[in-house]
N, C-alpha and C positions, 0 to 999 in steps of 0.2 A: 016867655023864657026861651032863649035859644038852646040849640042842642049842646053847645059847649058849656053853657051855664047849667043845664040839667046834669051833664056829666060831672062837672065840678062839684055840684051839690051832692050827687050820689057818692062820689069818692070821699068827700068830706065826712059824710054820714058813716060810710063804711069804715073809714079810718078811725073815727071816734068810737064806733061800736066794737071794732076789733083791736083797739090799741093794747088791751091787756088780755086778749084771747090767746089760747094755746096755738102753736104752729099748726096742729092738726085741724083745729076749728077754722083757722084762717084759710087753710088749703081747701077745706070742705066748702067754705063760702066761695072761693075762687072757682072751684069745679062747678058748683051750682050756677054761678053767674056766667061763666065764660066757656066751659067745655061745650063743644069740641074745638073751640078756637082759643085754647089755652096751651101755652108753650113754656118749656123750661130749657134754658141754655145752661149747661153745666160743664165745668172743667174737672169734675170728680174730686173736688176738695172734700175735706171731712164734712163740712156743712152741707154741701150738695148731696153727698151720699145719704145723709140723714133725710133730706127732703125727698129724694127718690124713694127711700124706704117707706116714708109716709104716703107718698102718692101711689105707690104700688098697691097699698091697701085701700086707698080711697078711690082712685081712678087710674089704673095702669095705662089707659089709652091716651093720656095726656101726651102731647108732642114733646119729645126730648131731642135736643141737638147738642153737639159738641163742636166747638170751633177748633178744628184741627189745623193748626198753623203750619204743620210740617216739622215743628221744633218741639213737640211734646216728648216727655220722657217715656221710654218703653214701659216703665212701671205704671204710668197713667193709662196707656193704651191697654195694658193687661188688665188693669182694674175695670176699665169700661166693659171688657168682655165678661169679667166675673159678675159685674152688676147686671148685665144683660141676661146672663145665664140664671142668676139667682132669682131675679124679679120678673123675668119674662117681658121686659119692656123693650120697645123699639127705639133705638138711638141712631139718629142720622148724623153722620160726620159732615160738617159744613167746611169746605176747603176753599182756599183762594184759587183764582183761575190759573195762576202760575205756580208751578212747583218751586220748591226751595232752590233747586239748581237753576231754573229759569230766572227766578227773582234775583238771586245773587249775581248771576251772569249779567243781567240787565243793569245792575247798580255797581258793577265792578267789585263785588264782594259783599259780605254780610252787612246789613244796616243796623243790626241789633246793638252793636257797640257804639256806633257813631250817631245814629239817629233813631233811637228806640221808639220815640213817639210815632215816627213815620212807619216803622216796621209794624207796630201794633195796629195802626190805622189800616194799613194795606192788607194785613193778614188776619185781622180779627174784625175790625169795625165794618169795613167794606163788605166782606163775605156775609157778616151777620145782617146787614141792611138788605143785601140781595136775597138772603134766605127769608127774611121777614116779608119782603114783597111777594115772594112766591108762596109762602105758607099762609100768609094773611091771618095771623093771630090777632085777637082782640086784646089779649093780655099776656104778659110773660112773668114767670116766677124766677126770682133770684134767691140766693142763699147767703146774702150779705148779713153781717152783724153790725149794729150801731157802733160798737166799741173798736172796730177795726181801723178805720181811717176817719179823717175829718169830714170828707165828703159823705161817707156812709153814715156818719153821725147825724147828718141833716135829713136823712131819709125818713119817710113815713111807712107804716105797715102797708098801706095802699096809697098809691100816688099816680099822677100822670107823668109819663116819661116823654118829655117833649123831644128828646133826641131821636127816639124811635117811633114816636106817635102812637103809643099804645099804653095801656094801663100796666103798671108794675106792681107786683105783689111780693112783699118781703116777709115771709112767715117767721124767719129766725132772727128778725131785727133786734129783738130784746133779749136774745140768748147770750150767754157768755161762752167762752171757750170750755169752761167746765161743764156747762149744760150739754154742749156738743159731744164731748167725749163720754159723758155718762150715758147719753142716749146710744152712742155707738156700742159701748160695752154691754149695756143692758139688753140690746136688741140684736147683737151679733151682726152689725152692719159691716159689710166689706169696706175696707179703706186702703189707701195707698201706703205700702210699707215704708216709704220714704219719710212718712210722719214720725216713725220710730227712729229715724236716723238724723234728726235735727232739722227737718224741713217742715215747719208748721204751715207754710203757704207755698204751693207748688204751681209754677206756671211753665213757661218754655225753658228748656234746659240751658240755653245760653245766658238767660237773665235770672236764673234762680240759683241760690247757694244756701247751704245750711246756715243756721244762725247760732251765735254763741250764747253762753250763759248771760242772762240779763238783757239780751237784745229783744227788741220788739218783734212780734211774730212775722211782720212783713219786712223786717230788715234785710231779709235774703232776697227780696224781689227788687230787681234793678239796683243791686247794691252799689253804693258809691254815687248814686244819682238822686236828685230830688224826686224823681218820678216814683210813684208807689201804686199807680193804677194803669191798666191798659187803655182805659177810656170808656169801658162799658158802664161804670157806676159813678162817674164824675158828674158834677152839676152841668157843666157845659163842655162841649167838645168841638173845636174847630178842625177842619180837615187837615189831618196829619200833624197837628201841633197844638201847643197850649194846654196839654193835659195837666 
């Protein structure tokens, strides 16, 4: 059996064993199996804050990174500091090589309105790939839920992420929005106050708006465009397009 076959068999077994496990048990498995080469990339959404709360109790030494595009809301950056202070975790900001000013000057203005796929690729995907090469994790943790988008609906609790060449662990995959907010309220988890102002999903400020009554939670992300993902959690990603 080749190494790739052994890995595929291990992940298949783990996914089967953990398919109905609690998020905490999934995270405990991930820590046992992969720490200290275990990383979480977070944008400090409600789900991500739940996972950070759990990891702070299980293993606060997990690597935490935030993809700081230069376009994050001030409230998001403030939340990051509140998270850091409450849980004592270390959070590394991963930034593009070019500042917002340099990037927009190079392209003759902002790209987020005209070519949002390219903007996400340049300011999130490329910096993440560079960080992964430097940090060399064996696995990364996401806070996606199966019911959020079609791509996320195809995910497994434990899977191989071919885009980034590492194992991906999705502890909240089977949770609902109600599960997330019950956990936040029951455990006094810090969260972004923008969630109380009609922003269920928060990304970069140019591409995020509040949602109206009856709208999907991600309707405020890249509003008016087919795009609903930055590219981190889609099945396939071509350089700068096709998300």
